[in-house]
N, C-alpha and C positions, 0 to 999 in steps of 0.2 A: 368338403375337405376342410374349409376354414372353420366351420363350427366344431368339427371333430378335433382339430388342433387346439382351438381355444378351450375346449372341454378338458384336454390333457394338460394344458398350461394351468388352468385353474386347479386341477387336482394336484399338480407338482407344487404349486404355491401353497396349497393347503397342508402339505407334508413338511414344510420348512420349519425348522426348530430354532428358537433362540436367535442368535445373531447371524445365523446362515443366510446365504443368498443362493439363488439358483439362476441359471440361464439355460434356454433350450432352443435348438435350431432344427426346424423340419425342412427336409428336402424330399419332395415327392414328384411323381410324374405318372401320366397315363399315355404311353407312347406306342404308336404303330411303327413297326419296322418292316420294310420289304426290301429284300436283297434280290439283285438281278444279276444274271449272267447269260451271255449269248442272247441278250435281248428277250429273256424269259424270266418269270418269277421262279426263284429257287428257294427262298426261305421267307415266307410271311410270318409275322408274329405280333403279339401285343404284350407289352410289359407295364405292369402296374405295381409300383413299389413305394414304400414309405420308410424313410429313415429318420431317426431322431438323435441329435447330439445333445447329450445332457451334461451340465456342469454344476457341481455343488462347490461353494465357496464359503470359507470361514476365515475372515481376516484376509491375510495374504496367502493362505493355503487354498489350493483348489485341486479337484480331481474330476475327471470326465470320462464318459463311455459313449459309445455309439450303438444304438439299438435299431434293429430291423423290426418294424411294427406290422401288425396284421390288419389294421383298420377297424378292429373291434374294440370298443371302449373297455369292456370288462376285462378281457385278457391282456390288453395293453396297459391298463392301469396296474394290474398285478405285476407285470414285468418291470414297469417303471419303479414301483415301490420297492421291489427287491434290489434294483440297481441303486436307488437312493441309499438304501441301508448299507450296501457294499462300499459306495463312495464315501458315506459317513464314517465308516470303520477305517478307511485309508487316511483320512485327513490328518489325524494326529501325527502320523508317521512321516508326513511330507514336509519338505523345507518350505520356507516362505518364498514367495516370488516377488522380488522387488520391483518388477516391471509390470505387474498386473494393473490393469486400469479398465474399469467397468463404467458404463454410463449409469449415473445415479439420478438423472432427471428423465423420468418417463416421457417418451415421445411416440405415441402410437400412430400408425399409418395404415392405409389400405389402398392397394392398387390392384383392381381386377379389370383386365382388358378382355372383353367378350370375344370368344373365338370367331375369326373370320374365315376359318378353314373350310373347304368343302369336304365331303366324305373322302377318306383315303382312297377308296376304290375309284372315285372319279379321278383323282390325281394319277393312280396307277394306270387307268385306261388311257389317259393322254400320253403318258410316258411310253407304254407299249405301242401305241399307235405311231408316235414319232420315231421310235427305234426300229420300226419294221424295216427290213432289208439292211440293217447295220449290226455290227458286233458290239453290243454295249454291255458294260458291267458297272454296277453302281448300287447305292443304297439310299432309300428314302426313309427319313425319320420324321414323324409328325405327331402333334398332339399337345396337350397342355402340360406345363411345368408349374409346380407350387413351391413357394418358399415361405417360411414363417419364423418369426423370432418372438420369444416371450421371456420375461424374467419375473422374479419374485417380488419386484416393485410394482407390478401391474402393467408394465409396458407390453403391448401387443402390436405386432407388425405383420402384414400379410401381403404377398405378392403372388399374382396368378396371371399367366399369359400363355398364349398358344402360338406355336410357330411350326414351320417345316423346313427341311434342309435335304435337298436332293443333290447328291455328290456322285457324278458319273464320268465314265470315260468311254470314248469311241475308239475302238482298237483297229489299227491298220495292219501291221505285221511286225514281227520281231519286237523291237523296243519302241516302235512308233504308235503313239496314241494321242488323242486330244482330250484333256481333262477340263471339266466344267462344273461349276456348282450353281444352283439356284436356290435361294433361301429367302425367307421373309415371314410376314405375319398373315399375308392374304395371297392366295394362289391367283396369278394373273396368266391366263391361257396365252394371250398375245405375247407377253414377255417371255414365257417359257419357250414357245415355238421360235421366237426370235433368237434366243440363246442356243436352241438346239440346232437351228438352221446355220448359225454362225459357226458351230462346231463341226457340222457336216461340211461346210465350205473349207474349213482348215483341214479336215480329214482328207479331202481331195487333193490338197496341196502336198500332203504327206506322201502321195504316190510319186512325186517327182524325185529325182536322185538327190540325196542329201549332200551337203557340203560342209566343210570345216573351214573356218578362217583362222588366220594367224593370230596368236596371242598378242595382246596389247590393248591400248585404249580404243573404244569404239562407241559411236553413238548408239543409244539403246532406248527402247520404250519398255517400261515395266508395267504390265497390265495389273489391275488391282489385286489379283490373287498373288502375283509375284511380289508386289509392294507389301502385301499384308505379311509375308514371311519376314521382310526386313523390319517393318514397324513392330511385328511381334517380338523381335529380338530385344526390343527396348523393355520388355516385361522381364528380361533376365537381370533384374536389379537396376536397369538403367534410370528409371524414374522414381525409384525407391529413395525416401528421405534417409533411411538408415544407411543405405549403400552410398549415397552422396556424402553423408557426414564421415563415413569411414573410408572414403575414397576408393570404394570398390565398384562404383557405378561407371558404366561405359560412357556416360555423359558428364562425368565429373569436370571435365575441362570447360564445359559451358558454365558451370558455377565458379569454379576455381580461377579460370582464366578469362571468362567473358566470351568464350568462343560462341559464334552464332551460326545458325543455319540460314538458308535462303529466306528472304522476308516473306515469301508466299507460304511458308510452312507454319501452319497453326494446328496444333494437336490438342484435342480436349478429351476428357473423360465425360462422355455424354450420357449419364445414367438415365435421364428423362426419356431417351429415345432408344435405349438398348433393351436387351433381353434380361439382363441381371437385375436383381432387386436393389432398392434404394436404401438398404440397411445392411449391417453386418453382424457378426457373431458376438460382439460385446455390446450390442444395442445402440451403437452410434448410427446416425442418419447421414447418408451421403448427400452432398450437394447435387442439384439437378445437372449442373455443368461445372466442370473444373478445368480451367485452361492450364495446361502443363507447358506447352511451348506456344508463345504468342508472337507471330510475325518473325519467326526465326530465333527468338530469345527464350531461354529457360525461365519461365515465370512461376512455376509451381512443381509440386512433387506429390507422391502418394504417401500419406502419413497415417500409419496404423496406430491404434492406441498404445501398444507397447513402446513403439518409437517415441510417441508423444510423452509418455511417462518417463523414459530414459533421459530425454533431452529437454524436458520442461517446456514443451511446445504444445500447440493445439493439434488435435487429431482432426482430419477431414473425412473420416469415415472409410478410410481404405481397409481392405482385408489385410490379414496378417502378411500375406505374400507381397504387399505393396506394389501390385501390378494392375494394369488397366484391365477392366471387365467389359467396358463399352467404348472402345477407342473410336475416335473420329477425327479424320484429317480433312481439313477444309479443301474444297475444290479450287481449281485455278481458272485460267482463261482459254484453255485449249479444247475446242470442240472435239468430242470423240470421233466424229465423222472425218476429222482432218488429221488424225493421229499419224497415219502412214505418210501423208504429204509432209507433215511437220517433221517426222522422223527423217524423211528423204532417203538416206542411205545408211543402214545400220541393222541392228538386231531387234526383233520383236520378241520380247520374252513373256510367254504366257504363265509360266510357273517356275518356281525355284524350290530346291530341296536340299537336305543335308547341310543346313546353315550351322555355322558355329563361329565363335570369336577367333580371329587369328592374332588380334592385338586389342584386348579389351580396353586398355587405357586410352586408346585412340579410336575406339568405336569402329574397329576394322573387322569386317565379316568376310567369311569365305563360304562358298556354297556351289551348287551345281544347277545349270539350266535343266529343265525337264518338261516333256510333252509340249508339242506345238510351239517350238521356238523356231523362228524363220529369219532367213536373210532377206532384206528389203533393199531394193535399188530404185532410185527416182520415184519413190513413193508407191512402189508395188512390190508385193511379196513375190520373190523369185524361186526360192527353194527352202525346204526345211533344213535346219541346222543341226549337226551332230551335237551331242551332249558336250558342254564345256564348263570349266570351272572359272569362277570369278573370285577376286580378292580385292575388296575396296572398303573405303571408310564411309560411314554414314555422313561424316562431316564434309565429305566430298560429294557424295551422291545427292544428298538433300541440302548441300551448301552451294558452293560456287559453281558446281557442275550441273545443278538443276536447271533445265531449260524451261520447264513448265509443267503444270498439273492439269488434268482434264477437268472440264466443267462438270461432267457427269461423274457420279460416284456409285459404288456398288456396296450393298449390304452383304457381308460375309459372316456367317454363323459358324462358330467353331464345330467341327464335325466329330469331335471326341465324344464317344459314347461308352468309354471304359467305365463300368460301374454305374454311370448315370449319363443322361445327356447334359452337355455343357451349356452354360448360360452366357458364355463369353461371345462377344460379337465385335465386329469392326465395320465402319463405313468409310470407304477409301476411294480416292480417284486413281487414275493411272498417272505414271510419271515419265516425262522425257528427260533423259540424262545424256549429257556429253561425256566422252572419255571414260566411259564405264570400263573397268579394268578386268579383261579376261587374262588368265595366267596359264591355262592349259586347254 
């Protein structure tokens, strides 16, 4: 795939005329998908696809198109040549883009991580064996993903890695189920069975009579999957340099007023250990690690080239959306084995859903608990909890009300497969929080 892309990139470069420039971005995958229902395979399949985003630039005018390629050089070159001519015809009629900023210093890179995945059939066999006697629904996605960038200045960047993501639920009855994910770069049978066994234990508790607590502040534990929903909301322009400067960011008070989170909160964009590539669509290289919040203080932001051009600052390789692609939150000092004891009496939250901002200016979120949320007394799970709504600020949850973060962290790969498998990921601990605000 790499040689195929470089051949296409060389062909595009050979067709550039005069002062024109070009960039191209390849996104490809060879993915196995297996859908399960009632603990049986319902839809196995394999998807191999290649798409190319092509941009032609003349001064500050640029036009682009997205092509689906066949993987055959002869036919794909003919398609690309026709598209280049069509883009060239459009350029004179387009306005100049004052915020266009392209990398003009070629920096070629290559990252190829050899696959550590077993055959998909082996993973499926383990899943079916573990799910025997249970009502399981889920989807397994596995295989390599490829990303490539090239420009007419001779820059070539390549990223190739293989991962898996198994997202499943064990169903009890009515609206009661336990949702779990297991994802990574290498399948570990012991780790998978430990996760599945923990889900089975929680499923048994769902057979007890559910309870509802009164709205109000309550001590809570947010499992990594639940905390991921909250941290993920910061990608809604929270850490965007553009949004911070226009005061649209949910974290603007951290920059404008010096507001801080708890000193144990350190959030970084860890490109070196994530699934996403270390380059972006204008040719800029991302740093291996970028600290965004250090010991509770806002120390950085995601700066895309367009923002850099607009405000006369340096880009740090952020994509145009200025969101994290490889988020990592530092662990704390609470052993996972002691979470229930440290929680003592409160709510164990396995998952959150339907999150939205209720007050963006104060980073206040509202959402619902979902799946395997339990009431805990004296360090022991007593009963499943009926669905409840929370409304609270990140400045409280991860600020003064943060009791501690777990030592252990979990890798969570984005389960989005709409159009293509996502390369976004997060590595997060769980969080103990006091006075977590339930409102319904």
